[in-house]
N, C-alpha and C positions, 0 to 999 in steps of 0.2 A: 662567495657571495654572488648575488644575482641582482642588479641594481638597472631597473627600468625607467624611463621616461618615456612617455607616450604622447606626440603633439601633434595633434591633428591639424593640417594647414592646406590651403589653397595654393596650387603650383603658379605663382606670379609673382616678381620680384617689385619691390618699389623703394624709394628712396625717401629720404625723411619729408621730404616734400610732397609724397604720395604720387611721384611719377617714377616708373620702372627706368633705372638707370641707363639700361642699353638704349631704351628708346631715346632718351635723352640726347646719346650719342648719336643715333640712327638721323633725328632730326636736326641736329646740328650740321650733318654732313649735306644736309640738303639746303638749308638756311643760309645762304652764302653772305647775304648782308647781316647775319645774327642780331636780326632787329625780332627774333620771336613769330615771325610769319614766313611762310612758305607760299610761294607766288607760282604760277606755271611756267613762268623763266626759269625760274631757279629748279623746278622739276623736269623741264628738259636738259638743263646742264647735267643733273642727277642720271638721268636715262641715258644720257652719253657714256658717260663715266662707268655705271655698274652694269648696264645692258649691253650697250654697243661697244664697250671696252675700248674706246679710245682713249691715247694717252691722255695722263692730268696734264690740264695747263690752267694758269691763272687767268682768271675769269675779269677782265677789266670792266665788263658792263655786262647786262644782261644781253642775251642773243633775241634776234628779231625773228619772229614764230610767225610760220603763214596763219592764213586766217583758220585754215582745218585743224592744224596741230594746236592753234591756241584754244579753239571750240573743244577739242578733246581733251586738253588738259584742266580746262575750268569745270568740265563736268564730272572729271575724276574728282578736283576739289569740292565740288558741291556735293558728293557721294558722300565722302568724309565729313565735311562740316556741316551737311544737312541745311543749308542755308543759302538759297540760290542768289540772293543778294551781296554774299560775300565772296570777294575772289582770293582768298588765300585760307591756309591752314595754322591752325596754332596746334602747339603739342597736347593740348587736352584732346584734340578731335583724334588722334591716333590712340592716345591711351583708352578712349571709349570703346575703341574697336577692340582692342584687348581685353579690356573688361566683359566685352559682350561675346567673345570667343569662348573664355572661361565660363561665362554665367550660363550657357547651352546646356551645360551638364551640371550646373548645381543653383541653386537660389542665393547663394552669396558671392558677394562681390571682393575678388581677391584683393587682400591686403598685407598678407605675410613680406615678410622682408628676406629675401635673399642673402643670406650672411651666414658666417661660419660653417657648420655642417650640414643645412639643410638641403635636402635633394632637389634638383631641377633638373630638366630636359632630360626626363626620363624616357626610354628608348629599348623596347623590344626586337627583337630579332629571331629567327629561326636559325638552328644550327643545320646541319643535314638530316639530323634524327629529329623529324616535326612529331613523333608521337609520343616522345619520353623524354625530350631538353628543350630548354630554352635559354635564352642569352639575353641578359639586362643590363643597360649601363645608365648611369647619372651622372650630375656635373653637381660639385660644390664649388663655392667662392673661397672656402676656407679648407687650409690643408690640415688634414687629419696627423694628429701625433703620431710617432714611429710604433708606438704598441697598440694604434686601432686600425682594423681591418674593415671593409666594407661589407655589409652583410645585408640578405633577402630574407624576411621571414614570413612564410607562407602556408596556407592552408589550414584547416582545423585544425592539426596535430601540432602548428607551429613550427614545422620545420626550418632550421636555419642553415644556410650557404654563406661561406665567407667567397670573398673575392679580391681583386687586386685594385692598384691604383697608378695612373698615369698622367702625364702634361705634354705639355709641348710649348715652346717658346718662338710666337710669332706677333711681333708687333708689342710685346710687352705682357699678351696674355699671360696669366698667372692663375686660373683655375684648375681644378682637378678632376681629371674623370677618372668616373670608379666602373667597373666592370666585373659580372658573375655570371658563372656556367653554372647553370641548375640541371640535374641530372635527375634519373630515376623517376619521373613525372608519370601518370596515368594518361592514357590516351584517352582524348575526347573530354579532359575534365577541366573544370573552371578552379582558377584559384584567386584567391585574395591575396594582397601580399602587403608589407611593408618594408621600408628601405633602413638601413641606420648602418650603424658601428659597434663594434666588438672589440674588447680588451683582448690582450696576447693571452689570458688566461683561461680563452675560449667560454667565459663563463657571463662575467660583468658585460651588460650591454646599456651604455651610459646615454646613447642617442638611439634614437627608434621613432621614426615619422609613417604617417600614416593618410592615405586620401581616400574618400570613398570611390573614387575613378580608378584607383589601382587594383584590376584585375587581369589574369590572360588565361588563355583556354589554349590545351595541347590540340594536335589535330586526331580525329577520332580514327581508331584504328581500320585498317584496310578491309577487314572483314565488314564493317559497318560503314560503307561508303556513303557520304553524303554530299549534296552538292556544296561546292567551294563559290564564295563570292571574294570580289577584289576591287580594292579601289585603285585604278591605274593612271597616270597622269604622268606629266614632266614638267620640267621651266615654271617652278614655282616661285621663289623668292618671297621676300616677307610683306611689307605692306605696300610699298610704291612697286608697280601699280595696284594690283589687286591681290597679292598672295594670300595675304589674310583672310578675305573675304573669301575666297575660294576654301580656304580651310574652315571658314564658319559655316560654308554651305555643307562641306564635308561632314563635320560634326553634327550639324544639322540632321543630316539625312542619317546618321548612324544612331543618334539621339532618338528618331521619328520613325524610322522604319526598322524596327525590331525583327521581324521577321525574315528582313535583306541584311542585316548588318554583315558586312564583309569579315572574313577571317585573316584578311593581310593587307597590308599596302603596298605596290609596287610604284616606285619614282622613276622614271626612266632618264635619270640624270638632269642636268642644272638645278642646283638644288638651292642653296641659299644667298647666291649671287654675292658674295662679299668682296669679292676682288674688283679692281680697275683694269684700264689698259694697261698701266704700268705696274710694277712689282711690288703693288700694296694690296693687303687683305684686311680687310675688318673685321675683326674678332667679333664685335658686338653683335654685328650681324648675324654671323652664325649662332650666337648665345638667343638671339632674338628668333631668328628660325626654330633652331630646337626647343623653345619653350612655345613657339606657334603648333608645331605638329605634337606637341606632349599629351594634349587631350584624347589624340588618337594612337600615338605611338608607345602611350602607357598602357592600353589595354589590346593591340594587336601589334604583329610585327610588323615594322617597317622597313620593306625590302627597298635597296637601292643599286642604281647604274648609274656610273660615273659620266658626268658630262664636260665639257671643256671650261666651263666656269668653276669647276673644282681644280684647276690646274695649279693652282699658286702655289708657290714654295714646295714645288715635287707632290703636289695632291697632301701635304702634309695634314691640314685640317681635315679633309675627308676622310684620311686614313687614319687618323688617330680617334676621331670621333665616332665613326661608325665600324659595326663588327658584321661583317656578311659572312656565310659559313667558311668561304674561300681564307678567311682570316682566324676565325675562331676552331674550325675542324677542317683543315684544307684536305684534299684528295691529292694524289702524287702528280695531278694536272696542273691543280690551283697553286702557283707558286708566286702570286705578285699580289697578295693581300686582296683589298676589296675589289679589285677590276673586274676580274670575271669568274665566274662559277653555276654551278648547276645548284638547283631547289628542287628536289622530287616530291611533289605533294602527294597526295591519292588519285588525285585527276589530272594532274596536268606534270609535264617534263620541263621545268623552266630552263632557258639558257640566258643567261647574263654575260655580253662579252661588254668589252670597252671597245667603241668607236676613237678613243683618243689614244689607243696603245696598237703597235704594230700587230697586224693580222695577218701578212703575207706567209707564203710559202715558210714552213719550218722554223718559225717564230715559236715561243713556248704558249702566245695566245692561240695562233692556227692550230698547233697540236691539240692543245686543251678541247676546242671546239670540233676538230674532227674525231676525238675519243667519245665526246659527250656524244654526238650523233650516230656512232658505231655502236655504243651502248644503247641507243634508242631503237635502232634497227633492230638488236638483239631480241628485243620486247617484241617484238613483230613477230620474229620466228617462233617467240613461244605463248603466240596470242594474246600478248599484252600489249593495251593500245591507249596509252595515257595521250592526251592533248600534248602537241608539242610546240611550244612558244619561245621566241627568241626576242630578249630584250637588247637593246643598245640605243644610244643616244643619235647621233646623227643619221636621218635618214635613208633607207636605200630607196625610196619612191618617194619623191615629194614633186609638185608642181609650183613650189614657191621658189620665185628666182633667186632668193637668195641663197641656194643650196646647192652642191654640185654631188651626186652620189653616183660617179661613176667609177672612183676606184672602189669603192664597198661593193659596187654591184659586180663588178670585173671579178674582184678577190671571193667573196663570198656569196652571192648569189646561186651559182651552182651548186653549192653545198646544200645551201635551203631546200633548193628545189629537188635534188638527187635524195634526200632523207625526210623529205614529206613533212616540213614543218607548217602547221596549220594556219598560225598566226606568228605575223612580225611586228613588233610595235617599237615606235620610234618618239623622239622628240625634237628637241633641238629650233625648230622651226615654231613659230608661237601661233600656230594654228590647227584646226583639225583637219585630216584629210584621210580619206579610206578608199581605198583601190577595188576594185574587181578582183576575182583570181587571176595572177599576173605571173608570167613568166618571160623573163627577159625581153620586159618593155611591151609586151604583146598580150592581149586579153585572151585567158583561157578558159574552159569549160562553160562555153555559152549555153551549151545543154543542161547544165546544173544549176546553171544562175539564175534566178526567177528574173523576171523583166522590171521588176520594182526594185531589185538590187536588195531583197532584203532578206534572203535565204540562199543560202550554199548548199546545196543538197547533194550529195557524191557516194557511190559506193566502191572505192577504189579498194583493191584488193591488195597491191603493191604503194609504196611509200611515193615513188617518183609520177603515180597516177594522180595525184593533188597538185594543186594550186595553192600557195601562200596567199594571203590577204595581209596586206600593210596595211598598219594605224600610225600615222603622225599624231600626235596628241600633246604638243606641247603648248597646252593652252591655259596650264593652272594657276596663272598671275604673273608673267613676266611681260615686261611690255611688247605690245603688240602693233607692229611696224610692217607688215608684209605686203609683197607685189606678186601678185599672182600671174605666172605666164598662161598661155591660152592651156585651155585644161585637156590633156591627153584623154585617150579612150579608156584608159586604164584607172583613170581618176574618178570614182564615182560620186563621191560625195565632199566638199570642204568648204570650210567656213574660217573665218578668225574672228573668236570672240573667246570669253572665258568661260570655262567648266573644268570637269574633270569626267572621266571614265568608269564606268561599272561593270565588271563581266563576273555571267553569271554561268559558272560549268554545273549545267544539271546533272550530268552523267559522263559515260564515256562515249555517248552518242550526239548528245546536245551542248553547244556552247553559244552562248548570246551576249552580246555587248550593246551599252547604250551610253549615249553623252548624257550628261546632266548641265544644263548651261545655266550661269547667273541670270540670265536675262534670255528667255526663248523666245521671246519677240523678235529677235534680230534674225532669226532664221525662219524660214518657211517650215520647216519640221525637223524634230531634234533626229539625230541619225541614231541607228539601230539595226542590228542585224542578226542572223543565227545562222551557223553552221550545222548542218546535221548530216552525220555521218553512218550509212546502212552497212552493216557487217556484222 
């Protein structure tokens, strides 16, 4: 017997009072007086706990803010409450922002209740086989009975694949994560899909859910090389201060620039900011974040590096909620779950590393990195030349006073130089900074770098003839409180404001990058550049 119930819904949960329950918990974390109003002083305490990771203390009285800090926080409050005469936030101000995020792709206001087996936090990720496979996960607040398995139903033929269920226990979190591996897909094919649960008879489907946004697309075959577009950023967080506003800008870009829709996302660490300076991690913040990225992550793969803010409880939340290729389809050198892995697309050899784990000589991560770079070198020998991009969290180059890159440079920069890394992308510092072509703190390739810094054009015939360009791009929403050192010669552009990056890999010879800022007026010119390889 085949039983089918189809429910069409929008992916956002609300309580009986019409407010997302996770959002209420988040609001109460900030509202120290529990009077239903968030002030600039309360925001300051929240930022100290969740962004600066200062140990929790009992707040006996509101802190005294400097005039500059007070003005900055008041401006943030006015952005959310949209009233220049009111100096506090109420819960409906944040609720409105979530409604606006989801309404960017639908005319309906989300009003479904996340309960039982209704899917939320839908998240796609690549395996090592980007042409024929996809991995998908979602969360339910209810536990499926033992005779139910999660399923995805996709494509015109209604193909069905079953998956598995897991969970973890931190701070009483009791929801359920369902994950499904999809194989035998066609390259370059776009699929619509539904999510639900099937009984053990492999016939009866008592729960099936659909959403007009739920689609995914595999990478086209290598013989049909097409340009690749990528959203790339780090250090996002949820509402406070600007994570959801940056995500709204990303979704708006995705919806309105159809010809430039990215194929996938690269998030370079510091994801939800659910932990404080003590051993506390607030799981509803993770739930808020995963629902915040769902409008994008349910349509294109969302690939992640790990940052220092994922460290709580031995990275359990990050390790369980995300499914990178090193976890779902590990190579012999990818032995530590989501922490380091390669992703080979048609035009890019990505190498994701963890700056939070040991990368010194003879460690498992160092052996992984050396092996990945040697494999890339072999492609040169066979006249193959994808772009080589390394991704990690803490930056190798930054002129932000709050960072020390010495150990990372000492240990890993010789490898990046030797094997011809084209681009290295980092986060951690809540700012944007781009270097010139650089080796060992020295500006290189003057003759190939245009005077305006917009084009790096070279004709290298061996890997070590090129010089990496480094990007620090931790500007996707986390608190900005940076102090610049005097600008080094290798620091070509830097600014501290909110936004995200967009990478255009046009072909094997042309790679382009640009920033997209929430407020372009705060800088003279938004940054952008191109690398051209002549070979």
